[in-house]
C-alpha positions as CSV (number, residue, x, y, z in Angstrom):
1,X,103.8,61.7,50.6
2,X,103.0,59.1,47.9
3,X,105.7,58.1,45.4
4,X,104.0,55.9,42.8
5,X,102.3,53.2,44.9
6,X,104.6,53.6,47.9
7,X,103.8,55.6,51.0
8,X,106.5,57.8,52.7
9,X,105.0,59.6,55.7
10,X,106.2,63.3,55.8
11,X,107.0,63.3,59.5
12,X,109.7,60.6,59.1
13,X,113.4,60.7,58.2
14,X,114.8,58.3,55.6
15,X,118.3,56.9,54.9
16,X,119.8,55.4,51.7
17,X,119.7,52.0,53.4
18,X,115.9,52.2,53.1
19,X,115.3,52.7,56.9
20,X,112.9,55.2,58.2
21,X,113.3,57.0,61.6
22,X,110.6,58.5,63.7
23,X,112.0,60.9,66.3
24,X,110.3,61.3,69.7
25,X,112.6,63.2,72.0
26,X,115.9,61.2,72.1
27,X,114.2,58.0,71.1
28,X,114.2,57.0,67.4
29,X,111.9,54.3,66.2
30,X,113.4,52.5,63.1
31,X,111.8,50.4,60.4
32,X,112.2,49.8,56.7
33,X,110.3,51.8,54.1
34,X,107.3,50.8,52.1
35,X,109.3,50.5,48.8
36,X,111.8,48.1,50.4
37,X,109.1,45.8,51.9
38,X,107.3,45.8,48.5
39,X,110.5,45.0,46.6
40,X,111.5,42.3,49.1
41,X,108.2,40.4,49.0
42,X,106.8,38.5,51.9
43,X,109.3,38.7,54.8
44,X,110.0,35.3,56.3
45,X,112.7,36.1,58.9
46,X,114.3,39.1,60.6
47,X,117.6,39.1,62.6
48,X,117.0,41.4,65.5
49,X,119.6,42.9,67.8
50,X,119.5,42.7,71.6
51,X,118.4,45.5,73.9
52,X,121.5,47.3,75.1
53,X,123.4,46.7,71.9
54,X,125.1,49.9,70.6
55,X,125.4,50.9,66.9
56,X,127.1,53.7,65.1
57,X,125.5,55.8,62.4
58,X,125.2,53.7,59.2
59,X,126.3,50.4,60.9
60,X,124.4,47.2,60.0
61,X,121.9,46.4,62.7
62,X,120.6,43.1,61.2
63,X,119.2,41.3,58.2
64,X,115.8,40.7,56.7
65,X,115.0,37.6,54.6
66,X,112.4,36.5,52.2
67,X,112.3,33.4,50.0
68,X,114.1,35.3,47.2
69,X,116.1,38.0,49.0
70,X,118.4,38.8,51.9
71,X,118.8,42.4,52.8
72,X,120.5,44.4,55.5
73,X,119.1,47.2,57.6
74,X,121.3,50.0,59.0
75,X,121.2,52.4,62.0
76,X,120.0,55.8,60.9
77,X,121.5,57.2,64.0
78,X,124.1,56.2,66.6
79,X,122.9,55.0,69.9
80,X,121.7,52.2,72.1
81,X,118.9,49.8,71.3
82,X,116.3,50.4,74.1
83,X,113.5,48.3,72.6
84,X,113.1,45.5,70.0
85,X,109.8,44.7,68.3
86,X,109.6,41.1,69.6
87,X,106.3,40.6,67.7
88,X,108.5,40.3,64.5
89,X,110.0,37.1,65.8
90,X,106.6,35.4,65.5
91,X,105.3,37.4,62.5
92,X,107.9,39.1,60.4
93,X,105.2,39.9,57.8
94,X,104.1,42.7,60.1
95,X,106.8,44.7,58.2
96,X,104.9,44.0,54.9
97,X,101.5,44.6,56.5
98,X,102.3,47.8,58.4
99,X,105.9,49.1,57.7
100,X,105.3,52.3,59.5
101,X,103.1,50.9,62.3
102,X,103.2,47.5,63.8
103,X,106.2,46.6,61.6
104,X,108.7,48.9,63.3
105,X,112.0,47.1,64.1
106,X,113.9,48.8,67.0
107,X,114.0,51.8,69.1
108,X,117.3,53.6,69.6
109,X,118.3,56.1,72.3
110,X,120.0,58.6,70.1
111,X,123.6,59.5,71.0
112,X,124.0,62.4,68.6
113,X,120.9,64.4,67.4
114,X,123.1,66.2,64.8
115,X,123.1,62.9,62.8
116,X,119.5,63.6,61.8
117,X,120.9,66.2,59.4
118,X,122.5,63.3,57.4
119,X,119.1,61.8,56.7
120,X,116.6,62.6,54.0
121,X,113.6,64.7,55.0
122,X,113.0,66.9,51.9
123,X,110.2,65.4,49.7
124,X,112.1,66.2,46.5
125,X,115.3,64.5,47.8
126,X,113.3,61.4,48.8
127,X,111.6,61.2,45.4
128,X,114.8,61.6,43.6
129,X,116.4,58.8,45.6
130,X,113.5,56.4,45.3
131,X,113.2,56.9,41.5
132,X,117.0,56.3,41.2
133,X,116.4,53.0,43.2
134,X,113.5,52.1,40.9
135,X,115.8,52.6,37.9
136,X,118.7,50.6,39.5
137,X,116.4,47.7,40.2
138,X,114.8,47.8,36.8
139,X,118.2,47.7,35.1
140,X,119.6,44.8,37.0
């Protein structure tokens, strides 16, 4: 789905912390959405967790930095980090270049699949949320 100039793949789940979640069995790949990487600008640093770290739904996983911005990213599901995208340590701009591909951040072994129901999947709900974020940013 396209929302203005930003891409939001239909097969993903989204949270209000601007993370996306791709579900493959009990593994959830997590990244930040196209709108967020656009708004942030060129990403210069990302704070990555360690494999084996555990997070609860909505808990802060780490931070993303640019020259003008510091943002947090949050766990869209509870579980254990089973893989970290180490390529981001050398090139955090992969998030800008490919937010839904090479720019993924972590993979979480999901502890509670029912938490997916708390995420946005409906295109109209996602559009409403993004437009509210556009308005919020424009009125800062």
